[in-house]
N, C-alpha and C positions, 0 to 999 in steps of 0.2 A: 095289659092293664090288670088282668086277673092274677098273674104271677106276682106283680108288685103288691097287690092287696093281700095276697096270701102270705108273702114274706113279711109284710108290715104288721100283719095281725098275729104273727107267731114270734114271740120274743126271742126264741133261739135262732131265728133266721133274719132278724132285722138288719144285721150287717150286710146281707145280700140285697135288701130292699132298695137302698139308695143306688147301688151299682146297677141293679136291673132297671130302675127308673132312668138313670143316666144313659144307659145303653139304648133303652127303648125310645128315648127322645130323638135319636138319630133316625129311627124308622118313622116316627110321627112327623118329623120335619120333612123327610123325603116324600111322604104322601100328603103333606100339608094338612095333617090331622091335628089342628091346633087345640081343639077342645080336649081330646084324649091326652095330648102332651101336657096341658095345664092341669087336668084332673089327676093324672098319674104323678106328676111332680108335686102337686099340693098334698096328695094323700101320703106320699112317701115322706115329704117334709114334716108333716104332722107327726108321723111315727118317729122320725129322727129327733124331733124336739122332745117328744114324750120320753124317749129313752136316753136323752142327753148325748146323742151321737153327733158331736160337733163337726167332724169331718164330713159326714153325710149331709148335715144341714148346709154346710158351706157349698158343697158340690151342687146340691139341689137349688139353693138360692141363686147360684151362678147360672144354672140351666134355666131357671124361671126368669132370670134377668134377660137372658138371651131370647127367650120366648117373647117377653114383653117388647124387646127391641125389634124383633121381626114383625110384631103387630103395630109398631110405631107408637107404643105407649111408653114414651121415654121417661116420664117421671117414675112410673112403676119399675121400669128397668133399672134406673139409677138407684132407687131404694133397695131393690133386691141385690144389686151388685155391691152396694155399700155394706149391706149385711154380710154378704159372702166375704168381702174383703176383711171385715172385722173378725169374722170367724177364722179365716185362714191366718190372719195376723196373730190372733190369740193362740192358735195351734203351732205357730212358727213354720207354717207351710209356705216356703218362698215360691214354689211352683204355682200353687193356688193363688197367691198374691199376684204373680205375674199374669195369670189368666184373667183375674179381675181387672188389672191395669190395662190389659189388651182390650177388653170389652169396653172399659171406661173411655179409652182412647178412641175407639170406633164411634161411641156415642157422642163424644166431643166433636169429632169430625162431622158427624151428621148434623150437629148443631152449628157448624161453621166456625168452631173455635180451633183454628189450625195450630196455634201455639200450645194450647192445652192438650190437644190430641197428640201432638208430637212429643210433648213432655211425658204423657202417660205411656205412649208406645215405646219410647226409648227406655223408660224405667222397666216396662214389661220385658223388653228384649234382654235386659241384663239378668232377669230372673228366670227366663224360660230356657229350656234345654237348647243348646246350639245345634244347628243342623237338623232340626225337626220341623214338622209341618206347622207347629205353633209359632216358631220363630219366622218361618216363611210367611205366615199369615201377617205377622207384625210388619215384616219388610214390604209386603204388598201395600199395606196402608201407609207406611212411611213414604213409599213411592208415589202414592196418590197425593199426599200432602205436598211433596216436591212438585208434582205436576200442577196442582192447583195454584201454587205460588208462582210457578213459571207462567201459567196462563194469566194470572193477575198482572205480572210484569209486562207481558206482551200486550195486554189490553191497555195498560197505561201508555205504552209506547205508541200505540196506534191512535191515541187521542191527538187531534190536531190542536195546535196552540197558535194564537195570533194575539199580539199585543195591541193595545189601543193605538190608533193612528198609524199602524204598520201597513205598508203596501205589499201587494203580491199575495201569492197563495199561502195558506197556512203551512207551517212546517211541523213535522212530528216532534212530540215532546222528547226531550233528552232523558233517556233512562239509564244513563251511566255507561252506555256502550260507546266504544271508540269506532269511528268510521275511518276507513282507509280508502284512499283513492287508487291504491295499487297494492301489490303484494306486500306482505309484512317485511319490514326491514330487520336485518339481524342487529342485535344490540351489542 
């Protein structure tokens, strides 16, 4: 925290301020030191705004959005991520845009919006570096979406259906799967 404040307060070192803040956030997260995470990010963000350092602002808004998301303050997270997205867009930073889309997709998934989450995550994947941990992170969440959808289909299949005036035990709902009484036949 002290290093971030010192670099933020010294105009010649402000370029280091946001980088130090972004790096320190990993440590704060590891130790669940949320208040220092928020205070450091906010202090650095103020310095970046005062100096007009848009890349630093974008990175810090994204980090603060992630902080709000971990605290389940989704409205604040969405606002910070939107500001970061706009700043990255203005700067033409496609990687930064990809990072905001990834986090937006995660928030949409947390909200239960599978289609919106998938849309954001697929767009993020196109912008992020292939073969990196950020792409892997996107793929993990796309896998979760597929798993949730499969679970929904299994749940619908397990629901028993009986028509009025029908005799006998209920039968499983047809979920579009074919049932074979024996091995598959060659076509």
